[in-house]
C-alpha positions as a LaTeX table, in Angstrom:
\begin{tabular}{lrrr}
\hline
Residue & $x$ (\AA) & $y$ (\AA) & $z$ (\AA) \\
\hline
Met1 & 12.17 & $-21.26$ & $-5.09$ \\
Ser2 & 11.82 & $-23.85$ & $-2.12$ \\
Asp3 & 14.93 & $-22.54$ & $-0.33$ \\
Arg4 & 14.17 & $-20.58$ & 2.91 \\
Leu5 & 15.36 & $-17.04$ & 3.15 \\
Pro6 & 18.31 & $-16.39$ & 5.22 \\
Asp7 & 17.71 & $-14.78$ & 8.73 \\
Ala8 & 18.94 & $-11.64$ & 7.79 \\
Ala9 & 16.27 & $-11.11$ & 4.96 \\
Leu10 & 13.47 & $-12.39$ & 7.49 \\
Asp11 & 14.58 & $-9.81$ & 9.97 \\
Gln12 & 14.55 & $-6.95$ & 7.33 \\
Leu13 & 11.20 & $-8.01$ & 6.26 \\
Phe14 & 9.47 & $-8.95$ & 9.44 \\
Arg15 & 11.40 & $-9.44$ & 12.75 \\
Glu16 & 13.32 & $-6.37$ & 12.98 \\
Ala17 & 10.96 & $-4.05$ & 10.55 \\
Arg18 & 8.95 & $-1.40$ & 12.43 \\
Thr19 & 6.28 & 1.19 & 11.64 \\
His20 & 8.15 & 4.40 & 11.30 \\
Asn21 & 7.19 & 7.79 & 12.45 \\
Gly22 & 10.45 & 9.75 & 12.04 \\
Trp23 & 12.09 & 10.00 & 8.68 \\
Ser24 & 15.41 & 10.93 & 7.30 \\
Pro25 & 15.28 & 13.75 & 4.74 \\
Lys26 & 17.09 & 11.60 & 2.28 \\
Ala27 & 14.98 & 11.33 & $-1.00$ \\
Val28 & 13.69 & 8.13 & $-2.65$ \\
Pro29 & 14.87 & 8.11 & $-6.10$ \\
Pro30 & 11.98 & 7.84 & $-8.86$ \\
Ala31 & 13.70 & 4.59 & $-10.31$ \\
Leu32 & 13.46 & 3.12 & $-6.93$ \\
Ile33 & 9.89 & 4.14 & $-6.53$ \\
Arg34 & 9.19 & 2.45 & $-10.06$ \\
Glu35 & 11.25 & $-0.69$ & $-8.93$ \\
Leu36 & 9.08 & $-0.88$ & $-5.80$ \\
Tyr37 & 5.93 & $-0.97$ & $-7.64$ \\
Glu38 & 7.15 & $-3.35$ & $-10.34$ \\
Met39 & 7.91 & $-5.90$ & $-7.57$ \\
Ala40 & 4.76 & $-5.39$ & $-5.75$ \\
Ala41 & 2.80 & $-6.06$ & $-9.00$ \\
Leu42 & 4.07 & $-9.32$ & $-9.13$ \\
Gly43 & 1.88 & $-10.57$ & $-6.11$ \\
Pro44 & $-1.20$ & $-12.71$ & $-6.88$ \\
Thr45 & $-4.66$ & $-11.19$ & $-7.20$ \\
Ala46 & $-7.95$ & $-12.91$ & $-8.01$ \\
Ser47 & $-8.27$ & $-13.32$ & $-11.79$ \\
Asn48 & $-4.92$ & $-11.19$ & $-11.93$ \\
Ala49 & $-7.18$ & $-8.17$ & $-11.82$ \\
Gln50 & $-4.56$ & $-5.95$ & $-10.03$ \\
Pro51 & $-7.20$ & $-3.29$ & $-8.59$ \\
Gly52 & $-4.61$ & $-1.62$ & $-6.40$ \\
Arg53 & $-3.68$ & 1.98 & $-7.30$ \\
Phe54 & $-0.80$ & 3.90 & $-5.88$ \\
Val55 & $-0.35$ & 7.48 & $-5.93$ \\
Phe56 & 3.37 & 8.43 & $-4.64$ \\
Leu57 & 3.37 & 11.98 & $-3.43$ \\
Val58 & 6.83 & 13.36 & $-3.59$ \\
Ser59 & 6.45 & 17.12 & $-4.48$ \\
Glu60 & 5.84 & 19.61 & $-1.70$ \\
Glu61 & 2.63 & 20.74 & $-3.47$ \\
Ala62 & 1.13 & 17.50 & $-3.56$ \\
Arg63 & 2.04 & 16.75 & 0.05 \\
Gln64 & 0.74 & 19.95 & 1.21 \\
Arg65 & $-2.62$ & 19.08 & $-0.56$ \\
Leu66 & $-2.77$ & 15.98 & 1.39 \\
Ala67 & $-1.89$ & 17.44 & 4.86 \\
Pro68 & $-5.22$ & 19.00 & 5.63 \\
His69 & $-6.91$ & 15.49 & 5.36 \\
Met70 & $-4.64$ & 13.86 & 7.84 \\
Ser71 & $-5.46$ & 13.62 & 11.55 \\
Ser72 & $-3.53$ & 15.85 & 13.93 \\
Gly73 & $-1.52$ & 12.96 & 15.20 \\
Asn74 & $-0.30$ & 12.00 & 11.57 \\
Arg75 & 0.06 & 15.25 & 9.93 \\
Asp76 & 3.71 & 16.29 & 11.13 \\
Lys77 & 5.03 & 12.81 & 10.34 \\
Thr78 & 3.31 & 12.59 & 7.08 \\
Leu79 & 4.89 & 15.98 & 5.93 \\
Ala80 & 8.41 & 14.76 & 7.22 \\
Ala81 & 8.43 & 11.48 & 5.16 \\
Pro82 & 9.91 & 11.78 & 1.65 \\
Val83 & 7.13 & 9.72 & $-0.07$ \\
Asn84 & 3.48 & 9.62 & 0.94 \\
Val85 & 1.70 & 6.91 & $-0.95$ \\
Leu86 & $-2.11$ & 6.89 & $-1.38$ \\
Ile87 & $-2.88$ & 3.37 & $-1.38$ \\
Ala88 & $-6.17$ & 2.87 & $-3.32$ \\
Tyr89 & $-8.31$ & 0.61 & $-5.29$ \\
Asp90 & $-10.07$ & 1.14 & $-8.66$ \\
Leu91 & $-13.60$ & 0.15 & $-8.79$ \\
Asn92 & $-13.23$ & 0.21 & $-12.77$ \\
Phe93 & $-10.43$ & $-2.31$ & $-12.69$ \\
Gly94 & $-12.43$ & $-4.70$ & $-14.68$ \\
Glu95 & $-11.78$ & $-2.49$ & $-17.79$ \\
Lys96 & $-8.08$ & $-3.86$ & $-17.69$ \\
Ile97 & $-9.29$ & $-7.53$ & $-17.48$ \\
Pro98 & $-8.64$ & $-8.02$ & $-21.21$ \\
Gln99 & $-5.16$ & $-6.69$ & $-20.71$ \\
Val100 & $-4.16$ & $-8.48$ & $-17.60$ \\
Phe101 & $-6.36$ & $-11.82$ & $-18.01$ \\
Pro102 & $-5.81$ & $-12.38$ & $-21.79$ \\
His103 & $-6.96$ & $-15.86$ & $-21.81$ \\
Lys104 & $-10.37$ & $-14.88$ & $-20.38$ \\
Pro105 & $-11.13$ & $-11.48$ & $-21.39$ \\
Glu106 & $-14.93$ & $-12.03$ & $-20.76$ \\
Ala107 & $-14.22$ & $-12.20$ & $-17.14$ \\
Arg108 & $-14.56$ & $-8.33$ & $-17.43$ \\
Glu109 & $-18.39$ & $-8.93$ & $-17.61$ \\
Trp110 & $-18.40$ & $-10.65$ & $-14.17$ \\
Phe111 & $-17.75$ & $-7.31$ & $-12.67$ \\
Ala112 & $-19.49$ & $-4.99$ & $-14.88$ \\
Ala113 & $-22.71$ & $-6.85$ & $-14.18$ \\
Asn114 & $-22.09$ & $-6.99$ & $-10.50$ \\
Pro115 & $-21.01$ & $-3.73$ & $-8.94$ \\
Ala116 & $-21.17$ & $-5.17$ & $-5.42$ \\
Leu117 & $-18.77$ & $-8.10$ & $-6.49$ \\
Ala118 & $-16.43$ & $-5.50$ & $-8.09$ \\
Lys119 & $-16.15$ & $-3.45$ & $-4.89$ \\
Glu120 & $-15.42$ & $-6.50$ & $-2.75$ \\
Thr121 & $-12.88$ & $-7.71$ & $-5.27$ \\
Ala122 & $-11.30$ & $-4.28$ & $-5.64$ \\
Phe123 & $-10.99$ & $-3.72$ & $-1.77$ \\
Arg124 & $-9.91$ & $-7.12$ & $-1.08$ \\
Asn125 & $-7.19$ & $-7.46$ & $-3.69$ \\
Gly126 & $-6.12$ & $-3.92$ & $-3.55$ \\
Ser127 & $-5.31$ & $-4.61$ & 0.25 \\
Leu128 & $-3.38$ & $-7.63$ & $-0.81$ \\
Gln129 & $-1.48$ & $-5.42$ & $-3.26$ \\
Ala130 & $-0.93$ & $-2.83$ & $-0.52$ \\
Ala131 & 0.74 & $-5.45$ & 1.62 \\
Tyr132 & 2.82 & $-6.62$ & $-1.35$ \\
Leu133 & 3.96 & $-2.89$ & $-1.66$ \\
Met134 & 5.15 & $-2.62$ & 1.92 \\
Leu135 & 7.13 & $-6.00$ & 1.80 \\
Ala136 & 8.74 & $-4.85$ & $-1.45$ \\
Ala137 & 9.57 & $-1.52$ & 0.10 \\
Arg138 & 11.24 & $-3.17$ & 3.02 \\
Ser139 & 13.05 & $-5.61$ & 0.79 \\
Leu140 & 14.41 & $-2.72$ & $-1.06$ \\
Gly141 & 15.78 & $-1.09$ & 2.02 \\
Leu142 & 12.85 & 1.36 & 2.72 \\
Asp143 & 10.79 & 1.75 & 5.61 \\
Cys144 & 6.99 & 2.13 & 5.98 \\
Gly145 & 4.50 & 3.89 & 7.99 \\
Pro146 & 1.12 & 2.84 & 7.28 \\
Met147 & $-1.62$ & 5.01 & 8.76 \\
Ser148 & $-5.55$ & 5.02 & 8.70 \\
Gly149 & $-6.06$ & 8.38 & 10.62 \\
Phe150 & $-7.13$ & 10.56 & 7.82 \\
Asn151 & $-10.28$ & 11.89 & 6.20 \\
Ala152 & $-11.08$ & 9.64 & 3.26 \\
Thr153 & $-13.76$ & 11.62 & 1.71 \\
Gly154 & $-11.25$ & 14.58 & 1.69 \\
Val155 & $-8.68$ & 12.57 & 0.22 \\
Asn156 & $-10.99$ & 11.07 & $-2.40$ \\
Glu157 & $-12.25$ & 14.49 & $-3.47$ \\
Ala158 & $-8.72$ & 16.01 & $-3.51$ \\
Phe159 & $-7.02$ & 13.43 & $-5.62$ \\
Phe160 & $-9.54$ & 11.10 & $-7.21$ \\
Ala161 & $-12.56$ & 13.10 & $-8.26$ \\
Gly162 & $-14.00$ & 11.94 & $-11.54$ \\
Thr163 & $-12.32$ & 8.50 & $-11.24$ \\
Gly164 & $-13.38$ & 4.99 & $-10.06$ \\
Trp165 & $-10.37$ & 5.15 & $-7.46$ \\
Glu166 & $-10.98$ & 5.21 & $-3.62$ \\
Val167 & $-8.32$ & 5.57 & $-0.94$ \\
Asn168 & $-7.77$ & 2.61 & 1.41 \\
Phe169 & $-5.07$ & 4.13 & 3.53 \\
Val170 & $-2.07$ & 6.29 & 3.42 \\
Cys171 & 1.57 & 4.94 & 3.86 \\
Asn172 & 4.72 & 6.96 & 4.44 \\
Ile173 & 7.77 & 5.59 & 2.71 \\
Gly174 & 11.39 & 6.39 & 3.25 \\
Tyr175 & 14.36 & 5.86 & 5.35 \\
Gly176 & 13.15 & 5.67 & 9.10 \\
Thr177 & 14.81 & 7.00 & 11.87 \\
Asp178 & 14.47 & 6.01 & 15.66 \\
Glu179 & 12.40 & 9.11 & 16.33 \\
Asn180 & 9.24 & 8.31 & 18.00 \\
Leu181 & 9.85 & 4.67 & 17.41 \\
Phe182 & 7.65 & 2.80 & 20.00 \\
Pro183 & 8.41 & $-0.47$ & 21.56 \\
Arg184 & 6.85 & $-3.31$ & 19.57 \\
Asn185 & 3.54 & $-4.18$ & 20.88 \\
Pro186 & 2.64 & $-7.74$ & 21.73 \\
Arg187 & 1.48 & $-9.80$ & 19.06 \\
Leu188 & $-1.25$ & $-12.64$ & 19.44 \\
Thr189 & $-0.01$ & $-16.00$ & 19.90 \\
Phe190 & $-0.44$ & $-18.80$ & 17.55 \\
Glu191 & $-2.86$ & $-20.40$ & 19.95 \\
Asp192 & $-4.89$ & $-17.14$ & 20.18 \\
Ala193 & $-5.26$ & $-16.46$ & 16.29 \\
Cys194 & $-4.88$ & $-19.86$ & 14.58 \\
Arg195 & $-6.40$ & $-23.42$ & 14.16 \\
Ile196 & $-4.98$ & $-26.46$ & 12.41 \\
Leu197 & $-7.81$ & $-28.61$ & 11.56 \\
\hline
\end{tabular}
């Protein structure tokens, strides 16, 4: 586990990876979607709570349900992508604590007794799991196009009514093309964003 990944792997995950707007019509097989989740699920979360929830929209009917809730700038590329993932988190994740944190099942009560803590934990760790999902997708040869331009209330009502799930963002996944692939914008330097104390 201590060996550095080869440069080709780092290029695929980070240096050459881009946010894609154009998509090949090539389908993403269900087995690959399952592998993608199973790899992402291995990433660490607080108390192994795993509050991230992922709804993979692949049918035309499901994608058409999403389309009205996307901003005008995101709608066409969302419909063009082979998979739209609703990246969500479950406010009731604590119910699974005895299953995923079996050596301390009473940890469920930490969150049941404190809804504010549950929401903060769900959002933070669900966001972590979303990042793991995107890196897993890139590692499996897929491209990603995460987006925050959408009506969250509409998505929650259309897909998550009656549940404790809330959408965080939407991510298109598939085989990206160079269509509308913008030059990479500048990144903050180490000096701008970091401190070593």
